[in-house]
Structures are given as C-alpha cells and as structure tokens.
Phi, psi and omega in degrees: 000136179286131180078010182265155172231167185239131174263139178231116180229128179051039178080001179263141179248136181224112179283142180219157173270194184301320178254136184261133172272094188297327179296314179295322180294316179298319178297318178300314180295321180296320179293327182270356176089018177282147181266157181296328180293333174291321180292323180297332179294332183286325182283132178258143178289138178276119178246131178270137180244156171219172183303320180295321179293322179294318177296319179297321177300314181296316181294321179297317179295323178297317178297318178298319179295319179294323180292329178275358177091007179274134180248086178199167176278155175298139178256162176301324183291349177282348185242160175286164182300315178297326179292317179297317180299316181294316181299313181290329179291318184273327189248356178092198180303158188305314179299322178291327178294318178295325177291321180295327178276002179059035176265335183233140179295147182297148181289160179284118185266027178268017180302316179300322178294318179296319179297319179298315179298321180295318178296320179296316179298317180296319179296318179296321178296316179297317180297317179296321179293319178297318181295319179297319178293319181291324177295322181293320180290327177294321179295320179295321179293322181294322181288331179288322182281000000 
C-alpha cells in the first residue's frame, strides 16, 4: 500500500495507513493472541519539550559522558529520535544546538568577510588576466602594422 507502514507486535504484522483505527487493531491482536502489554510497548509517551528542556538534555548527556571518561560532544545517536527532533526544532542544526547549550565554543562568524575578500581576489585575477590578453592583442596588432 502506498503511504502505509507496518506495525509489528509479538511477531504479528498489521499494515496501517497514516491514521490507525485502534479498535480494529486491538481486535486483530486479540484474535491473534497478542497481549495488551505488547501493545503498550508500541505507544510512546508524549513528552513536551521546550528550549530550556532541550538544553538541559544536552548538558545532562555531556555530564554523563564526562563521568564515563569520554571526551567528546554529545552526538545525535546518544539521544532518542523524539529528543533529537525536539533539540533540532528548538535549537537549530546540531552544532548550533551544542553552542546554545554552551558545550561547544561558538563558530567564527567572519565567514561573510572571508567570502567578500575571496570575491575581490578573484575579480582582481580576472581583471589582470583580461589586461594581459588585451596587452598581448595590442602587441600583435602593432607588429602587423
């Protein structure tokens, strides 16, 4: 089915569309002998996040890493998928999230200045190349006359 996903509980597979008809699913599981505690594993608790909670998650993970002797920044793989989604939603891309939690030093924001200097250098090189070509063609014209 297009747009369908499959739930697998206690070895049973149940195809579903975007919205699940839980009554039909429970009836299906009951007929197949699945227990309610297996179904409960599938439902995830909804936890609400905010920027302060996301920063606290990052800092807590950093402390855990330091206590275990690891010297690195928290990675996305250190968190569950809902936590990663919340962190990136509230704090932006992962490096910016680490900067917001003050775990990583802020990046150097002189990139626009460097880009401007690079464009100026490229323009000067192009201008010098054009001038060299025009000087060469003038020399060729002088020898012909």
